[in-house]
C-alpha positions as CSV (number, residue, x, y, z in Angstrom):
1,X,-24.9,-10.9,-0.5
2,X,-23.7,-7.6,0.4
3,X,-21.7,-8.9,3.6
4,X,-20.2,-11.6,1.3
5,X,-19.3,-8.6,-1.2
6,X,-18.0,-6.1,1.9
7,X,-15.7,-9.3,3.0
8,X,-14.5,-10.0,-0.8
9,X,-13.6,-6.6,-0.7
10,X,-11.6,-5.7,2.7
11,X,-9.5,-9.2,1.9
12,X,-8.4,-7.8,-1.8
13,X,-7.7,-4.0,0.1
14,X,-5.8,-6.1,2.9
15,X,-3.7,-8.0,-0.1
16,X,-3.2,-4.8,-2.0
17,X,-2.1,-3.0,1.6
18,X,0.4,-5.6,2.1
19,X,1.9,-5.4,-1.6
20,X,2.2,-1.8,-1.5
21,X,4.0,-2.3,1.6
22,X,6.5,-4.6,0.4
23,X,7.0,-2.6,-3.2
24,X,7.8,0.5,-0.5
25,X,10.4,-1.9,1.6
26,X,12.4,-3.1,-1.6
27,X,12.5,0.7,-2.9
28,X,14.0,1.6,0.6
29,X,16.1,-1.3,1.0
30,X,17.3,0.0,-2.9
31,X,17.8,2.9,-1.9
32,X,20.2,2.1,1.0
33,X,22.2,-0.5,-0.9
34,X,22.6,2.8,-3.9
35,X,24.6,4.3,-0.8
36,X,22.0,7.1,-0.5
37,X,21.9,8.9,2.8
38,X,18.3,9.3,3.1
39,X,15.9,6.9,1.5
40,X,13.4,9.0,-1.1
41,X,10.3,10.0,0.4
42,X,7.2,8.3,-1.3
43,X,4.0,10.4,-1.4
44,X,1.3,8.5,0.0
45,X,-2.0,9.5,-3.0
46,X,-5.2,10.8,-1.6
47,X,-8.2,8.7,-1.3
48,X,-11.2,9.5,-3.9
49,X,-14.6,8.4,-3.3
50,X,-17.0,8.0,-0.2
51,X,-17.2,4.9,0.9
52,X,-17.8,3.7,4.1
53,X,-17.6,0.5,6.1
């Protein structure tokens, strides 16, 4: 059961990473459309917790 939970957590993490990447790309594209010389940079939040793979 623990292995299944880890697998599901890993899949969810991959899904969330993909969503975050798409959102970042949309912000970048929006900045370019607005004529920004340099698109704004988003700070990556530090992870909290001590989860081990």
